[in-house]
Steps between C-alpha positions, in 0.01 A plus 500: 500500500614753240815669630491812284405622154858420392711229661882524475693186407869430447570222252816290516596443137772349287800711404427724202124518551509862616684607186252316276213652694633851453540447125141381463348771719698778329387380157141481618519850648597629157202322346271639770602852402399426142167351607421789734527750214144405403392666826703817448406798714716777355299799390158362594256643758558390859184292521596310186855458627376353828273262311787397273729429795229292668443313175870417467519380860206268442642372173843446654346299783319284245820444303682405820232250602498337155878488475500732200722763666754426773669836547566472875656231717178482702285443192734236359527299822130531579399374157742210532378406847139491382606275212688273741191465721288415196752240384487331842122520524541725802312803365206448734382578851707350784448491876665801660860432597588532871732772627796263511478454123592869461815464709784676317738220601562199279246220505635154582585342166594830337774469239629848415867408457649558155295811427738798537289768328224686683197658334256721693137542397175627647208273419125525532411424861214267409732304272760474778229371734405235246861386455572474873171319564559254215857424604397449861200281421703271276814493719376521860527130586853476358606822677376365834678168437823686419474692827473170684799375299705800612407442863607137467823578310642822649858429393433430132522777241277444199610614151367838384507415131284264299679173441492315171389138483851368556542722804172385649590135449819546703310623804421256777339514843366832631625704203314274259183559703563876497537495123179303460304742718651816352394386153140530625544867595423779254625829641381842397854562378459223244181660372658847479801353318285301256282805445805710423616240247159490334482879491846520343399244241192698406694826503761356264222405257360854512844650438559273199157576357554872546844485337353304211227758456749785489713307252199444274417871511859596423511259209169614351589765243179475301243774485 
C-alpha cells in the first residue's frame, strides 16, 4: 500500500557523507540555474512565462530520473535507490508487504552501528513501497527465525555492526547462528544507504564533468 506521494526516510551513513552530499548538491544547484536559463521568463508575456516554467519542471524531472541532474538530496537518493534495485534485480513487482514491515523499529538482523551521520530524504511513495516489499519478501523467513532466536536467547546481546570474516569465525553457539541468520536479512536501511552511495557516485561524476566543461570553455580563446 502506497503510504504517501513522498515517503520520509532517515539514512544512517558513514562519517563525512553529509559533507560530501552537500558539496555535490550545491554544485548541482549551480548547474541547474545555468540549465534553467533556457526557460527564462523575464520580460515575456504571462502565458509564455507559465509555459516556460512548466517546460522547465518537466525537463528537470526528466534529468532527475535519468541521473543527469541531482540538485536536491531527494533526487540524488532516489536515483541511487532505483539504481540499487536494478543492480539487485529487484526493480519489479513484489507482493505487498504486511503492516509489520513498515514498523519504524529496527528489524531483527539490522546492523546500523558504525554509521554516525544521518541524512534525511523524501522519496517517491511508490518507490518506497517497492523497497519495503522487496526487503520483506527476501528477508521474511530470516526475520521470523531471528525472532525465535531472540525468544530462545533473551540474555544474549547480538552485535550491531557487521563483522568481518575473522570476527564471524570467532563466534560459536547461539551468536554464530544469529550471525548466519542476520546475513540473510536485507533491511530497508541497507537499501537507502546503498542508494545514497550510488547517488553520490553519480553526482561526483556530474560535478567533474561540469567542472571539465567550464575549464574547456575558459581555456578556449579562439574565435
